[in-house]
N, C-alpha and C positions, 0 to 999 in steps of 0.2 A: 521524616517528612513532616512539614508543618500542617497545621490543621485548616489553614487556608488552601493549600494544594488539594488535600483530601476533599474539602468541601467542594472546590471547584470540579473535581472529577465527578463526584457524586451527583452535583445538581446540573451542571451545564452540560457534560457530555452526553447525559440521558435525554436531553430536551432538544437535540439537533433533529431537524425536519428530515423525513426520510428522503425527499429529493435531493438534499444536500449530501445524504449518506450514499445515495446512488451515485452522485456527481463524483464524489471523492473516491468511490470504489472504481468507477470507470477510468478516472485519472490514473490510479494506481495501476489498473491493469494495462493501459496504453503505455504507461512508463515501462512496465515489465516487458511488453513487447519490443518497445524501442531499445531497451537494454539488452535483451536477447539478440537483436540484430547487431548492436555494437559488439557484443560478445562474440558473435560469429565472424564479424569482420576482423577482430583481432586474433581470432583462432587461425583465420586465413594468412595472416601477415606474420604468424609465428610468434606473437607477443603473449604475455600472460592475459588470461581471459576469464578464468575460474570465478574470481571474485566478482566479475561483472554478473556472471550467470547466477550466483548465489544470490546476490542483491536482487536480480530480476525474479528469482524464485520467491523470495520474501515479500517482493511488491505485489506479485501476483496472488500469494496468500492473503496479504493485507487487504487488496482489492476485493477478493471474494468474501472476506470476512465483513467489510464494510458494507456490501451489498447484501449479505445475508441479515446483518443486523437491520438493515433498513426494510427488509421484507418482513421481519418479526415484528416491526413496530406498528 
């Protein structure tokens, strides 16, 4: 990893405003809900759906993580 990328992560990602963190977290959670609905529809159609649900769970975790980081700030 180059020094620039490390410096970017250290300095820029720590200075994000908490309102932006909340907004990103809510977007992730809404995407997770939408993905869950798509997965459910695919299940009813008899197609592969597990990967959609796994992606939705990861997005849900990411959303809660962004919101919790915003609350700690």
